[in-house]
Residue, then its C-alpha position, 0 to 999 in steps of 0.5 A: x307312616x312314622x309315629x313319634x313318641x311325641x305323637x303317642x304322648x299327644x294322643x295320650x294327653x288328649x285321651x287323659x291317659x297316663x302311659x309308662x315308658x314301655x307302654x309308650x313304645x308299644x303304643x308307638x308300634x301299634x299306632x304305626x301298624x294301624x296307620x300303615x293298614x289305613x294307608x294300605x286300604x287307600x291303595x284299593x281300587x274302588x272304581x266298580x264299588x257303588x257309593x252308599x249312604x247307608x247299608x240296609x238291613x232287612x232283619x236285625x238279628x235279635x236275641x230272646x228278651x229274657x230276664x237275667x240276674x244283674x250285678x249286686x250293688x257290692x259287685x258293681x261298686x267293687x272296683x269303684x275308686x270312690x263310693x258314697x252312700x252305697x253309690x259311685x262317687x263322681x266329681x262335680x262338673x258344674x258349680x251348683x250355685 
Protein backbone atom coordinates (compact mmCIF):
# COMPACT_ATOMS: atom_id res chain seq x y z
CA UNK A 1 0.00 0.00 0.00
CA UNK A 2 1.22 3.49 -0.76
CA UNK A 3 1.62 5.78 2.25
CA UNK A 4 2.25 9.42 1.49
CA UNK A 5 3.97 12.13 3.48
CA UNK A 6 0.54 13.71 3.94
CA UNK A 7 -0.78 10.46 5.43
CA UNK A 8 2.04 10.47 7.97
CA UNK A 9 1.47 14.11 8.85
CA UNK A 10 -2.27 13.48 9.25
CA UNK A 11 -1.72 10.53 11.60
CA UNK A 12 0.92 12.50 13.52
CA UNK A 13 -1.51 15.38 13.94
CA UNK A 14 -4.22 13.02 15.23
CA UNK A 15 -1.72 11.62 17.75
CA UNK A 16 -0.48 15.13 18.58
CA UNK A 17 3.07 14.21 17.57
CA UNK A 18 5.69 16.55 16.19
CA UNK A 19 7.95 14.75 13.72
CA UNK A 20 11.23 15.93 12.26
CA UNK A 21 11.91 15.61 8.54
CA UNK A 22 13.91 12.37 8.91
CA UNK A 23 11.22 10.91 11.18
CA UNK A 24 8.49 11.61 8.62
CA UNK A 25 10.24 9.51 5.97
CA UNK A 26 11.03 6.72 8.45
CA UNK A 27 7.41 6.66 9.63
CA UNK A 28 6.18 6.62 6.03
CA UNK A 29 8.29 3.52 5.32
CA UNK A 30 7.27 1.85 8.60
CA UNK A 31 3.55 2.49 8.05
CA UNK A 32 3.80 1.18 4.48
CA UNK A 33 5.45 -2.02 5.76
CA UNK A 34 2.82 -2.48 8.47
CA UNK A 35 -0.07 -1.99 6.06
CA UNK A 36 1.63 -4.30 3.55
CA UNK A 37 1.82 -6.99 6.22
CA UNK A 38 -1.88 -6.53 7.04
CA UNK A 39 -2.69 -6.93 3.34
CA UNK A 40 -0.60 -10.11 3.31
CA UNK A 41 -2.62 -11.46 6.25
CA UNK A 42 -5.77 -10.78 4.25
CA UNK A 43 -4.60 -13.34 1.67
CA UNK A 44 -4.69 -16.20 4.18
CA UNK A 45 -7.28 -18.90 3.63
CA UNK A 46 -9.48 -19.09 6.71
CA UNK A 47 -11.99 -21.57 5.32
CA UNK A 48 -11.10 -24.26 7.89
CA UNK A 49 -10.86 -21.88 10.86
CA UNK A 50 -13.79 -21.86 13.25
CA UNK A 51 -15.03 -18.37 14.22
CA UNK A 52 -14.49 -17.50 17.84
CA UNK A 53 -16.08 -14.86 20.03
CA UNK A 54 -13.29 -15.09 22.60
CA UNK A 55 -10.36 -17.26 23.53
CA UNK A 56 -10.89 -19.09 26.80
CA UNK A 57 -7.89 -19.57 29.04
CA UNK A 58 -8.19 -22.28 31.68
CA UNK A 59 -5.64 -20.72 34.00
CA UNK A 60 -3.87 -17.45 33.70
CA UNK A 61 -0.14 -17.42 34.36
CA UNK A 62 0.36 -15.64 37.65
CA UNK A 63 3.43 -14.30 39.34
CA UNK A 64 3.88 -14.28 43.08
CA UNK A 65 2.34 -11.28 44.78
CA UNK A 66 5.27 -9.73 46.58
CA UNK A 67 6.17 -6.30 47.87
CA UNK A 68 8.88 -4.58 45.85
CA UNK A 69 10.38 -1.14 46.30
CA UNK A 70 8.71 1.57 44.24
CA UNK A 71 10.03 4.81 42.84
CA UNK A 72 11.01 7.62 45.13
CA UNK A 73 9.20 10.90 44.62
CA UNK A 74 12.37 12.42 43.19
CA UNK A 75 12.84 9.58 40.69
CA UNK A 76 9.20 9.72 39.61
CA UNK A 77 9.33 13.49 39.06
CA UNK A 78 12.81 13.57 37.52
CA UNK A 79 11.59 13.47 33.90
CA UNK A 80 8.37 15.42 34.42
CA UNK A 81 8.18 18.57 32.30
CA UNK A 82 6.46 20.44 35.16
CA UNK A 83 6.08 19.79 38.87
CA UNK A 84 4.12 21.56 41.57
CA UNK A 85 4.36 21.09 45.32
CA UNK A 86 6.03 17.67 45.06
CA UNK A 87 3.68 16.29 42.39
CA UNK A 88 3.05 16.34 38.66
CA UNK A 89 1.71 19.62 37.29
CA UNK A 90 -0.87 19.02 34.55
CA UNK A 91 -3.00 21.46 32.57
CA UNK A 92 -6.61 21.84 33.61
CA UNK A 93 -9.13 20.23 31.27
CA UNK A 94 -12.26 21.88 32.62
CA UNK A 95 -12.92 25.36 33.82
CA UNK A 96 -13.87 25.21 37.45
CA UNK A 97 -16.37 28.02 37.73
